[in-house]
PyMOL Python script that loads the backbone (N, CA, C, O; Angstrom):
from pymol import cmd

cmd.read_pdbstr("""\
ATOM      1  N   MET A   1     340.824 216.618  21.449  1.00  0.00           N
ATOM      2  CA  MET A   1     339.945 217.316  22.168  1.00  0.00           C
ATOM      3  C   MET A   1     338.822 217.773  21.545  1.00  0.00           C
ATOM      4  O   MET A   1     337.707 217.463  21.965  1.00  0.00           O
ATOM      5  N   VAL A   2     339.001 218.555  20.481  1.00  0.00           N
ATOM      6  CA  VAL A   2     337.885 218.893  19.790  1.00  0.00           C
ATOM      7  C   VAL A   2     336.793 217.394  19.368  1.00  0.00           C
ATOM      8  O   VAL A   2     335.580 217.291  19.545  1.00  0.00           O
ATOM      9  N   LEU A   3     337.710 216.431  18.803  1.00  0.00           N
ATOM     10  CA  LEU A   3     336.906 215.326  18.575  1.00  0.00           C
ATOM     11  C   LEU A   3     335.935 214.803  19.709  1.00  0.00           C
ATOM     12  O   LEU A   3     334.799 214.383  19.490  1.00  0.00           O
ATOM     13  N   LEU A   4     336.486 214.879  20.846  1.00  0.00           N
ATOM     14  CA  LEU A   4     335.811 214.342  22.034  1.00  0.00           C
ATOM     15  C   LEU A   4     334.300 215.358  22.387  1.00  0.00           C
ATOM     16  O   LEU A   4     333.245 214.989  22.903  1.00  0.00           O
ATOM     17  N   THR A   5     334.623 216.454  21.984  1.00  0.00           N
ATOM     18  CA  THR A   5     333.692 217.502  22.298  1.00  0.00           C
ATOM     19  C   THR A   5     332.578 217.373  21.159  1.00  0.00           C
ATOM     20  O   THR A   5     331.424 217.709  21.421  1.00  0.00           O
ATOM     21  N   ILE A   6     332.877 216.949  20.056  1.00  0.00           N
ATOM     22  CA  ILE A   6     331.783 216.948  18.775  1.00  0.00           C
ATOM     23  C   ILE A   6     331.208 215.399  19.077  1.00  0.00           C
ATOM     24  O   ILE A   6     330.018 215.138  18.902  1.00  0.00           O
ATOM     25  N   SER A   7     332.167 214.403  19.547  1.00  0.00           N
ATOM     26  CA  SER A   7     331.195 213.109  19.835  1.00  0.00           C
ATOM     27  C   SER A   7     330.148 213.298  20.951  1.00  0.00           C
ATOM     28  O   SER A   7     328.995 212.887  20.821  1.00  0.00           O
ATOM     29  N   SER A   8     330.549 213.873  21.948  1.00  0.00           N
ATOM     30  CA  SER A   8     329.559 213.987  23.245  1.00  0.00           C
ATOM     31  C   SER A   8     328.419 214.936  22.582  1.00  0.00           C
ATOM     32  O   SER A   8     327.240 214.609  22.715  1.00  0.00           O
ATOM     33  N   LEU A   9     328.692 215.847  22.029  1.00  0.00           N
ATOM     34  CA  LEU A   9     327.705 216.632  21.355  1.00  0.00           C
ATOM     35  C   LEU A   9     326.621 215.695  20.537  1.00  0.00           C
ATOM     36  O   LEU A   9     325.440 215.612  20.874  1.00  0.00           O
ATOM     37  N   LEU A  10     327.053 215.177  19.699  1.00  0.00           N
ATOM     38  CA  LEU A  10     326.491 214.263  18.667  1.00  0.00           C
ATOM     39  C   LEU A  10     325.607 212.977  19.570  1.00  0.00           C
ATOM     40  O   LEU A  10     324.498 212.549  19.249  1.00  0.00           O
ATOM     41  N   ARG A  11     326.291 212.597  20.556  1.00  0.00           N
ATOM     42  CA  ARG A  11     325.841 211.808  21.293  1.00  0.00           C
ATOM     43  C   ARG A  11     324.372 212.219  22.214  1.00  0.00           C
ATOM     44  O   ARG A  11     323.309 211.611  22.337  1.00  0.00           O
ATOM     45  N   THR A  12     324.784 213.326  22.691  1.00  0.00           N
ATOM     46  CA  THR A  12     323.577 214.348  23.295  1.00  0.00           C
ATOM     47  C   THR A  12     322.372 214.606  22.497  1.00  0.00           C
ATOM     48  O   THR A  12     321.231 214.502  22.948  1.00  0.00           O
ATOM     49  N   ILE A  13     322.652 214.931  21.352  1.00  0.00           N
ATOM     50  CA  ILE A  13     321.658 215.282  20.353  1.00  0.00           C
ATOM     51  C   ILE A  13     320.974 213.976  20.007  1.00  0.00           C
ATOM     52  O   ILE A  13     319.753 213.952  19.852  1.00  0.00           O
ATOM     53  N   LEU A  14     321.731 212.869  19.879  1.00  0.00           N
ATOM     54  CA  LEU A  14     321.114 211.659  19.534  1.00  0.00           C
ATOM     55  C   LEU A  14     320.062 211.087  20.877  1.00  0.00           C
ATOM     56  O   LEU A  14     318.899 210.748  20.659  1.00  0.00           O
ATOM     57  N   VAL A  15     320.501 211.062  21.853  1.00  0.00           N
ATOM     58  CA  VAL A  15     319.722 210.896  23.023  1.00  0.00           C
ATOM     59  C   VAL A  15     318.671 211.748  23.158  1.00  0.00           C
ATOM     60  O   VAL A  15     317.666 211.323  23.727  1.00  0.00           O
ATOM     61  N   ILE A  16     318.700 212.972  22.713  1.00  0.00           N
ATOM     62  CA  ILE A  16     317.567 213.899  22.980  1.00  0.00           C
ATOM     63  C   ILE A  16     316.453 213.354  21.816  1.00  0.00           C
ATOM     64  O   ILE A  16     315.241 213.253  22.009  1.00  0.00           O
ATOM     65  N   LEU A  17     317.170 213.030  20.562  1.00  0.00           N
ATOM     66  CA  LEU A  17     315.943 212.451  19.401  1.00  0.00           C
ATOM     67  C   LEU A  17     315.484 211.287  19.899  1.00  0.00           C
ATOM     68  O   LEU A  17     314.273 211.089  19.799  1.00  0.00           O
ATOM     69  N   VAL A  18     316.209 210.410  20.449  1.00  0.00           N
ATOM     70  CA  VAL A  18     315.453 209.082  20.787  1.00  0.00           C
ATOM     71  C   VAL A  18     314.267 209.393  21.747  1.00  0.00           C
ATOM     72  O   VAL A  18     313.093 209.069  21.568  1.00  0.00           O
ATOM     73  N   ILE A  19     314.827 210.130  22.876  1.00  0.00           N
ATOM     74  CA  ILE A  19     313.849 210.371  23.910  1.00  0.00           C
ATOM     75  C   ILE A  19     312.694 211.198  23.218  1.00  0.00           C
ATOM     76  O   ILE A  19     311.555 210.851  23.529  1.00  0.00           O
ATOM     77  N   TYR A  20     312.791 211.977  22.553  1.00  0.00           N
ATOM     78  CA  TYR A  20     311.598 212.816  21.707  1.00  0.00           C
ATOM     79  C   TYR A  20     310.599 211.982  20.777  1.00  0.00           C
ATOM     80  O   TYR A  20     309.378 212.110  20.700  1.00  0.00           O
ATOM     81  N   TYR A  21     311.459 211.067  20.071  1.00  0.00           N
ATOM     82  CA  TYR A  21     310.755 210.197  19.230  1.00  0.00           C
ATOM     83  C   TYR A  21     310.013 208.951  20.065  1.00  0.00           C
ATOM     84  O   TYR A  21     308.990 208.384  19.681  1.00  0.00           O
ATOM     85  N   GLY A  22     310.735 208.654  21.261  1.00  0.00           N
ATOM     86  CA  GLY A  22     310.045 207.531  22.226  1.00  0.00           C
ATOM     87  C   GLY A  22     308.767 207.990  22.594  1.00  0.00           C
ATOM     88  O   GLY A  22     307.747 207.366  22.302  1.00  0.00           O
ATOM     89  N   VAL A  23     308.769 209.363  23.407  1.00  0.00           N
ATOM     90  CA  VAL A  23     307.533 209.853  23.898  1.00  0.00           C
ATOM     91  C   VAL A  23     306.495 209.979  22.899  1.00  0.00           C
ATOM     92  O   VAL A  23     305.365 209.514  23.048  1.00  0.00           O
ATOM     93  N   LYS A  24     306.921 210.661  21.800  1.00  0.00           N
ATOM     94  CA  LYS A  24     305.923 210.731  20.612  1.00  0.00           C
ATOM     95  C   LYS A  24     305.113 209.398  20.289  1.00  0.00           C
ATOM     96  O   LYS A  24     303.897 209.407  20.097  1.00  0.00           O
ATOM     97  N   PHE A  25     305.920 208.224  20.247  1.00  0.00           N
ATOM     98  CA  PHE A  25     305.542 206.796  19.700  1.00  0.00           C
ATOM     99  C   PHE A  25     304.515 206.715  20.936  1.00  0.00           C
ATOM    100  O   PHE A  25     303.316 206.589  20.691  1.00  0.00           O
ATOM    101  N   LEU A  26     304.975 206.788  22.256  1.00  0.00           N
ATOM    102  CA  LEU A  26     303.820 206.397  23.406  1.00  0.00           C
ATOM    103  C   LEU A  26     302.655 206.922  23.265  1.00  0.00           C
ATOM    104  O   LEU A  26     301.625 206.249  23.275  1.00  0.00           O
ATOM    105  N   PHE A  27     302.699 208.554  23.076  1.00  0.00           N
ATOM    106  CA  PHE A  27     301.424 208.970  23.179  1.00  0.00           C
ATOM    107  C   PHE A  27     300.688 208.930  22.030  1.00  0.00           C
ATOM    108  O   PHE A  27     299.487 209.190  22.088  1.00  0.00           O
ATOM    109  N   ARG A  28     301.299 208.598  20.820  1.00  0.00           N
ATOM    110  CA  ARG A  28     300.528 208.247  19.540  1.00  0.00           C
ATOM    111  C   ARG A  28     299.946 206.877  19.352  1.00  0.00           C
ATOM    112  O   ARG A  28     298.906 206.709  18.715  1.00  0.00           O
ATOM    113  N   TYR A  29     300.582 205.951  19.878  1.00  0.00           N
ATOM    114  CA  TYR A  29     300.242 204.581  19.877  1.00  0.00           C
ATOM    115  C   TYR A  29     299.809 203.821  21.003  1.00  0.00           C
ATOM    116  O   TYR A  29     298.766 203.167  21.001  1.00  0.00           O
ATOM    117  N   VAL A  30     300.701 203.907  22.093  1.00  0.00           N
ATOM    118  CA  VAL A  30     300.559 202.951  23.177  1.00  0.00           C
ATOM    119  C   VAL A  30     299.466 203.689  24.283  1.00  0.00           C
ATOM    120  O   VAL A  30     298.622 202.959  24.802  1.00  0.00           O
ATOM    121  N   PHE A  31     299.492 204.808  24.552  1.00  0.00           N
ATOM    122  CA  PHE A  31     298.528 205.687  25.473  1.00  0.00           C
ATOM    123  C   PHE A  31     296.891 205.524  24.951  1.00  0.00           C
ATOM    124  O   PHE A  31     295.966 205.331  25.739  1.00  0.00           O
ATOM    125  N   PRO A  32     296.754 205.624  23.677  1.00  0.00           N
ATOM    126  CA  PRO A  32     295.584 205.412  23.282  1.00  0.00           C
ATOM    127  C   PRO A  32     294.809 203.982  23.492  1.00  0.00           C
ATOM    128  O   PRO A  32     293.643 203.836  23.857  1.00  0.00           O
ATOM    129  N   LEU A  33     295.699 203.035  23.186  1.00  0.00           N
ATOM    130  CA  LEU A  33     295.572 201.687  23.424  1.00  0.00           C
ATOM    131  C   LEU A  33     295.264 201.142  24.843  1.00  0.00           C
ATOM    132  O   LEU A  33     294.469 200.222  25.033  1.00  0.00           O
ATOM    133  N   LEU A  34     296.041 201.860  25.956  1.00  0.00           N
ATOM    134  CA  LEU A  34     295.730 201.600  27.226  1.00  0.00           C
ATOM    135  C   LEU A  34     294.611 202.298  27.557  1.00  0.00           C
ATOM    136  O   LEU A  34     293.823 201.725  28.308  1.00  0.00           O
ATOM    137  N   LEU A  35     294.284 203.652  27.093  1.00  0.00           N
ATOM    138  CA  LEU A  35     292.905 204.240  27.307  1.00  0.00           C
ATOM    139  C   LEU A  35     291.831 203.678  27.044  1.00  0.00           C
ATOM    140  O   LEU A  35     290.883 203.716  27.828  1.00  0.00           O
ATOM    141  N   LYS A  36     291.787 202.995  25.774  1.00  0.00           N
ATOM    142  CA  LYS A  36     290.745 202.162  25.247  1.00  0.00           C
ATOM    143  C   LYS A  36     290.321 200.992  26.146  1.00  0.00           C
ATOM    144  O   LYS A  36     289.145 200.771  26.434  1.00  0.00           O
ATOM    145  N   ASN A  37     291.292 200.307  26.541  1.00  0.00           N
ATOM    146  CA  ASN A  37     291.156 198.957  27.458  1.00  0.00           C
ATOM    147  C   ASN A  37     290.483 199.369  28.857  1.00  0.00           C
ATOM    148  O   ASN A  37     289.578 198.793  29.460  1.00  0.00           O
ATOM    149  N   TYR A  38     291.137 200.452  29.172  1.00  0.00           N
ATOM    150  CA  TYR A  38     290.546 201.032  30.706  1.00  0.00           C
ATOM    151  C   TYR A  38     289.249 201.340  30.419  1.00  0.00           C
ATOM    152  O   TYR A  38     288.445 200.809  31.185  1.00  0.00           O
ATOM    153  N   VAL A  39     288.716 202.129  29.434  1.00  0.00           N
ATOM    154  CA  VAL A  39     287.515 202.729  29.301  1.00  0.00           C
ATOM    155  C   VAL A  39     286.630 201.351  28.952  1.00  0.00           C
ATOM    156  O   VAL A  39     285.571 201.221  29.567  1.00  0.00           O
ATOM    157  N   ASP A  40     286.972 200.437  28.104  1.00  0.00           N
ATOM    158  CA  ASP A  40     286.314 199.168  28.040  1.00  0.00           C
ATOM    159  C   ASP A  40     286.083 198.496  29.162  1.00  0.00           C
ATOM    160  O   ASP A  40     284.929 198.110  29.350  1.00  0.00           O
ATOM    161  N   SER A  41     287.029 198.224  30.080  1.00  0.00           N
ATOM    162  CA  SER A  41     286.574 197.369  31.257  1.00  0.00           C
ATOM    163  C   SER A  41     285.747 198.209  32.112  1.00  0.00           C
ATOM    164  O   SER A  41     285.032 197.635  32.933  1.00  0.00           O
ATOM    165  N   LYS A  42     285.734 199.528  32.045  1.00  0.00           N
ATOM    166  CA  LYS A  42     284.847 200.210  33.118  1.00  0.00           C
ATOM    167  C   LYS A  42     283.281 200.138  32.401  1.00  0.00           C
ATOM    168  O   LYS A  42     282.234 200.119  33.048  1.00  0.00           O
ATOM    169  N   MET A  43     283.383 200.105  30.995  1.00  0.00           N
ATOM    170  CA  MET A  43     282.092 199.794  30.596  1.00  0.00           C
ATOM    171  C   MET A  43     281.440 198.668  30.897  1.00  0.00           C
ATOM    172  O   MET A  43     280.308 198.577  31.371  1.00  0.00           O
ATOM    173  N   SER A  44     282.306 197.668  30.562  1.00  0.00           N
ATOM    174  CA  SER A  44     281.818 196.076  30.912  1.00  0.00           C
ATOM    175  C   SER A  44     281.371 196.105  32.361  1.00  0.00           C
ATOM    176  O   SER A  44     280.385 195.417  32.626  1.00  0.00           O
ATOM    177  N   GLN A  45     281.945 196.801  33.350  1.00  0.00           N
ATOM    178  CA  GLN A  45     281.607 196.611  34.793  1.00  0.00           C
ATOM    179  C   GLN A  45     280.255 197.246  34.959  1.00  0.00           C
ATOM    180  O   GLN A  45     279.319 196.754  35.589  1.00  0.00           O
ATOM    181  N   HIS A  46     280.260 198.491  34.270  1.00  0.00           N
ATOM    182  CA  HIS A  46     278.933 199.024  34.192  1.00  0.00           C
ATOM    183  C   HIS A  46     277.677 198.332  33.614  1.00  0.00           C
ATOM    184  O   HIS A  46     276.541 198.435  34.077  1.00  0.00           O
ATOM    185  N   LYS A  47     277.988 197.728  32.708  1.00  0.00           N
ATOM    186  CA  LYS A  47     277.008 196.975  31.877  1.00  0.00           C
ATOM    187  C   LYS A  47     276.711 195.784  32.946  1.00  0.00           C
ATOM    188  O   LYS A  47     275.526 195.500  33.116  1.00  0.00           O
ATOM    189  N   SER A  48     277.548 195.174  33.569  1.00  0.00           N
ATOM    190  CA  SER A  48     277.404 194.116  34.192  1.00  0.00           C
ATOM    191  C   SER A  48     276.396 194.540  35.531  1.00  0.00           C
ATOM    192  O   SER A  48     275.439 193.870  35.919  1.00  0.00           O
ATOM    193  N   GLY A  49     276.783 195.586  36.010  1.00  0.00           N
ATOM    194  CA  GLY A  49     275.734 195.921  37.343  1.00  0.00           C
ATOM    195  C   GLY A  49     274.396 196.318  36.827  1.00  0.00           C
ATOM    196  O   GLY A  49     273.430 195.955  37.498  1.00  0.00           O
ATOM    197  N   ILE A  50     274.178 197.026  35.709  1.00  0.00           N
ATOM    198  CA  ILE A  50     272.964 197.200  35.203  1.00  0.00           C
ATOM    199  C   ILE A  50     272.096 195.594  34.988  1.00  0.00           C
ATOM    200  O   ILE A  50     270.969 195.388  35.438  1.00  0.00           O
ATOM    201  N   ASN A  51     272.795 194.723  34.323  1.00  0.00           N
ATOM    202  CA  ASN A  51     272.176 193.483  34.205  1.00  0.00           C
ATOM    203  C   ASN A  51     271.799 192.743  35.448  1.00  0.00           C
ATOM    204  O   ASN A  51     270.835 191.979  35.486  1.00  0.00           O
ATOM    205  N   GLU A  52     272.750 193.041  36.678  1.00  0.00           N
ATOM    206  CA  GLU A  52     272.371 192.607  37.904  1.00  0.00           C
ATOM    207  C   GLU A  52     270.954 193.047  38.318  1.00  0.00           C
ATOM    208  O   GLU A  52     270.034 192.305  38.662  1.00  0.00           O
ATOM    209  N   GLN A  53     270.943 194.416  38.220  1.00  0.00           N
ATOM    210  CA  GLN A  53     269.519 195.126  38.554  1.00  0.00           C
ATOM    211  C   GLN A  53     268.412 194.584  37.875  1.00  0.00           C
ATOM    212  O   GLN A  53     267.413 194.273  38.523  1.00  0.00           O
ATOM    213  N   GLU A  54     268.456 194.434  36.691  1.00  0.00           N
ATOM    214  CA  GLU A  54     267.398 194.086  35.791  1.00  0.00           C
ATOM    215  C   GLU A  54     267.129 192.426  36.160  1.00  0.00           C
ATOM    216  O   GLU A  54     266.003 191.949  36.015  1.00  0.00           O
ATOM    217  N   ALA A  55     268.117 191.717  36.581  1.00  0.00           N
ATOM    218  CA  ALA A  55     267.748 190.375  37.079  1.00  0.00           C
ATOM    219  C   ALA A  55     267.166 190.216  38.309  1.00  0.00           C
ATOM    220  O   ALA A  55     266.474 189.247  38.625  1.00  0.00           O
ATOM    221  N   GLU A  56     267.503 191.390  39.188  1.00  0.00           N
ATOM    222  CA  GLU A  56     266.583 191.529  40.319  1.00  0.00           C
ATOM    223  C   GLU A  56     265.335 191.816  40.167  1.00  0.00           C
ATOM    224  O   GLU A  56     264.573 191.252  40.953  1.00  0.00           O
ATOM    225  N   GLN A  57     264.805 192.638  39.270  1.00  0.00           N
ATOM    226  CA  GLN A  57     263.448 193.324  39.185  1.00  0.00           C
ATOM    227  C   GLN A  57     262.770 192.040  38.234  1.00  0.00           C
ATOM    228  O   GLN A  57     261.541 191.971  38.213  1.00  0.00           O
ATOM    229  N   ILE A  58     263.606 190.987  37.419  1.00  0.00           N
ATOM    230  CA  ILE A  58     262.646 190.094  37.066  1.00  0.00           C
ATOM    231  C   ILE A  58     262.285 188.904  37.793  1.00  0.00           C
ATOM    232  O   ILE A  58     261.468 188.072  37.398  1.00  0.00           O
ATOM    233  N   LYS A  59     262.957 188.860  38.918  1.00  0.00           N
ATOM    234  CA  LYS A  59     262.854 187.873  39.881  1.00  0.00           C
ATOM    235  C   LYS A  59     261.416 188.474  40.648  1.00  0.00           C
ATOM    236  O   LYS A  59     260.579 187.668  41.056  1.00  0.00           O
ATOM    237  N   LYS A  60     261.266 189.582  40.762  1.00  0.00           N
ATOM    238  CA  LYS A  60     259.856 190.122  41.337  1.00  0.00           C
ATOM    239  C   LYS A  60     258.705 189.422  40.473  1.00  0.00           C
ATOM    240  O   LYS A  60     258.821 189.248  39.260  1.00  0.00           O
ATOM    241  N   GLN A  61     257.623 189.051  41.186  1.00  0.00           N
ATOM    242  CA  GLN A  61     256.675 188.726  40.417  1.00  0.00           C
ATOM    243  C   GLN A  61     255.944 189.829  39.822  1.00  0.00           C
ATOM    244  O   GLN A  61     256.019 190.911  40.405  1.00  0.00           O
ATOM    245  N   LYS A  62     255.207 189.742  38.700  1.00  0.00           N
ATOM    246  CA  LYS A  62     254.252 190.353  38.131  1.00  0.00           C
ATOM    247  C   LYS A  62     252.925 190.719  39.019  1.00  0.00           C
ATOM    248  O   LYS A  62     252.139 189.807  39.276  1.00  0.00           O
ATOM    249  N   GLY A  63     252.661 192.093  39.507  1.00  0.00           N
ATOM    250  CA  GLY A  63     251.457 192.127  40.143  1.00  0.00           C
ATOM    251  C   GLY A  63     251.705 192.233  41.701  1.00  0.00           C
ATOM    252  O   GLY A  63     250.876 192.850  42.370  1.00  0.00           O
ATOM    253  N   ARG A  64     252.839 191.645  42.330  1.00  0.00           N
ATOM    254  CA  ARG A  64     253.050 191.509  43.412  1.00  0.00           C
ATOM    255  C   ARG A  64     253.776 193.137  43.949  1.00  0.00           C
ATOM    256  O   ARG A  64     254.542 193.811  43.261  1.00  0.00           O
ATOM    257  N   VAL A  65     253.364 193.429  45.102  1.00  0.00           N
ATOM    258  CA  VAL A  65     254.121 194.428  45.744  1.00  0.00           C
ATOM    259  C   VAL A  65     255.007 194.188  47.046  1.00  0.00           C
ATOM    260  O   VAL A  65     254.594 193.720  48.107  1.00  0.00           O
ATOM    261  N   SER A  66     256.130 194.543  46.799  1.00  0.00           N
ATOM    262  CA  SER A  66     257.131 194.392  47.796  1.00  0.00           C
ATOM    263  C   SER A  66     257.861 195.578  48.373  1.00  0.00           C
ATOM    264  O   SER A  66     258.416 196.346  47.588  1.00  0.00           O
ATOM    265  N   ILE A  67     257.919 195.820  49.779  1.00  0.00           N
ATOM    266  CA  ILE A  67     258.014 197.186  50.550  1.00  0.00           C
ATOM    267  C   ILE A  67     259.135 196.819  51.294  1.00  0.00           C
ATOM    268  O   ILE A  67     259.055 196.035  52.240  1.00  0.00           O
ATOM    269  N   SER A  68     260.421 197.456  50.840  1.00  0.00           N
ATOM    270  CA  SER A  68     261.693 197.469  51.735  1.00  0.00           C
ATOM    271  C   SER A  68     261.803 198.443  52.541  1.00  0.00           C
ATOM    272  O   SER A  68     262.015 199.518  51.979  1.00  0.00           O
ATOM    273  N   LYS A  69     261.724 198.475  53.878  1.00  0.00           N
ATOM    274  CA  LYS A  69     261.827 199.427  54.741  1.00  0.00           C
ATOM    275  C   LYS A  69     263.324 199.719  55.360  1.00  0.00           C
ATOM    276  O   LYS A  69     263.988 198.817  55.872  1.00  0.00           O
ATOM    277  N   ASP A  70     263.803 201.141  55.251  1.00  0.00           N
ATOM    278  CA  ASP A  70     265.060 201.589  55.691  1.00  0.00           C
ATOM    279  C   ASP A  70     264.927 201.951  56.899  1.00  0.00           C
ATOM    280  O   ASP A  70     264.318 203.010  57.054  1.00  0.00           O
ATOM    281  N   PRO A  71     265.347 201.349  57.948  1.00  0.00           N
ATOM    282  CA  PRO A  71     265.356 201.545  59.335  1.00  0.00           C
ATOM    283  C   PRO A  71     265.835 202.910  59.683  1.00  0.00           C
ATOM    284  O   PRO A  71     265.299 203.584  60.564  1.00  0.00           O
ATOM    285  N   SER A  72     266.846 203.304  58.982  1.00  0.00           N
ATOM    286  CA  SER A  72     267.320 204.603  59.293  1.00  0.00           C
ATOM    287  C   SER A  72     266.515 205.734  59.326  1.00  0.00           C
ATOM    288  O   SER A  72     266.664 206.620  60.168  1.00  0.00           O
ATOM    289  N   LYS A  73     265.487 205.756  58.268  1.00  0.00           N
ATOM    290  CA  LYS A  73     264.541 206.708  57.825  1.00  0.00           C
ATOM    291  C   LYS A  73     263.401 206.529  58.649  1.00  0.00           C
ATOM    292  O   LYS A  73     262.510 207.338  58.390  1.00  0.00           O
ATOM    293  N   ASP A  74     263.125 205.665  59.629  1.00  0.00           N
ATOM    294  CA  ASP A  74     262.003 205.400  60.316  1.00  0.00           C
ATOM    295  C   ASP A  74     261.779 206.766  61.384  1.00  0.00           C
ATOM    296  O   ASP A  74     262.650 207.291  62.076  1.00  0.00           O
ATOM    297  N   GLY A  75     260.116 207.209  61.260  1.00  0.00           N
ATOM    298  CA  GLY A  75     259.920 208.329  62.176  1.00  0.00           C
ATOM    299  C   GLY A  75     260.232 209.581  61.548  1.00  0.00           C
ATOM    300  O   GLY A  75     260.229 210.606  62.231  1.00  0.00           O
ATOM    301  N   GLU A  76     260.527 209.617  60.204  1.00  0.00           N
ATOM    302  CA  GLU A  76     260.863 210.995  59.634  1.00  0.00           C
ATOM    303  C   GLU A  76     259.703 212.010  59.362  1.00  0.00           C
ATOM    304  O   GLU A  76     258.821 211.627  58.594  1.00  0.00           O
ATOM    305  N   TYR A  77     259.612 213.184  59.872  1.00  0.00           N
ATOM    306  CA  TYR A  77     258.583 214.079  59.734  1.00  0.00           C
ATOM    307  C   TYR A  77     258.699 215.194  58.444  1.00  0.00           C
ATOM    308  O   TYR A  77     259.717 215.874  58.320  1.00  0.00           O
ATOM    309  N   VAL A  78     257.629 215.303  57.561  1.00  0.00           N
ATOM    310  CA  VAL A  78     257.677 216.058  56.474  1.00  0.00           C
ATOM    311  C   VAL A  78     256.552 216.884  56.407  1.00  0.00           C
ATOM    312  O   VAL A  78     255.367 216.630  56.193  1.00  0.00           O
ATOM    313  N   ASP A  79     257.291 218.155  56.684  1.00  0.00           N
ATOM    314  CA  ASP A  79     256.337 219.503  56.646  1.00  0.00           C
ATOM    315  C   ASP A  79     255.878 219.877  55.346  1.00  0.00           C
ATOM    316  O   ASP A  79     256.574 219.940  54.332  1.00  0.00           O
ATOM    317  N   TYR A  80     254.388 220.175  55.467  1.00  0.00           N
ATOM    318  CA  TYR A  80     253.613 220.528  54.142  1.00  0.00           C
ATOM    319  C   TYR A  80     252.717 221.515  54.455  1.00  0.00           C
ATOM    320  O   TYR A  80     252.323 221.625  55.616  1.00  0.00           O
ATOM    321  N   GLU A  81     252.303 222.317  53.507  1.00  0.00           N
ATOM    322  CA  GLU A  81     251.132 223.540  53.661  1.00  0.00           C
ATOM    323  C   GLU A  81     250.050 222.977  52.652  1.00  0.00           C
ATOM    324  O   GLU A  81     250.299 222.365  51.613  1.00  0.00           O
ATOM    325  N   GLU A  82     248.889 223.277  53.120  1.00  0.00           N
ATOM    326  CA  GLU A  82     247.661 222.900  52.272  1.00  0.00           C
ATOM    327  C   GLU A  82     247.379 224.154  51.319  1.00  0.00           C
ATOM    328  O   GLU A  82     247.362 225.309  51.746  1.00  0.00           O
ATOM    329  N   VAL A  83     247.167 223.816  50.021  1.00  0.00           N
ATOM    330  CA  VAL A  83     247.063 224.761  49.168  1.00  0.00           C
ATOM    331  C   VAL A  83     245.518 224.936  48.855  1.00  0.00           C
ATOM    332  O   VAL A  83     244.847 223.954  48.535  1.00  0.00           O
ATOM    333  N   LYS A  84     244.986 226.157  48.949  1.00  0.00           N
ATOM    334  CA  LYS A  84     243.464 226.347  48.875  1.00  0.00           C
ATOM    335  C   LYS A  84     243.256 226.778  47.364  1.00  0.00           C
ATOM    336  O   LYS A  84     242.125 227.019  46.941  1.00  0.00           O
TER     337      LYS A  84
END
""", "prot")
cmd.dss("prot")
cmd.show_as("cartoon", "prot")
cmd.util.cbc("prot")
cmd.orient("prot")
């Protein structure tokens, strides 16, 4: 009876230690790698978006003016005051 209790107590302590060191390992080694991969992927997506914008600007010829009109802002009134 006593051996069974000591055995189950040691088994419980062993399970707690394995869980503790497993979580510690995950947060020390695995989680930073996952976070780094996530940040790198978001940075590459951001950089590719910037490259597309730069490519669009290069397509426009130097010295030419192009006006793009937003139809939703047509006829908007702007109030102003004259300064003397």
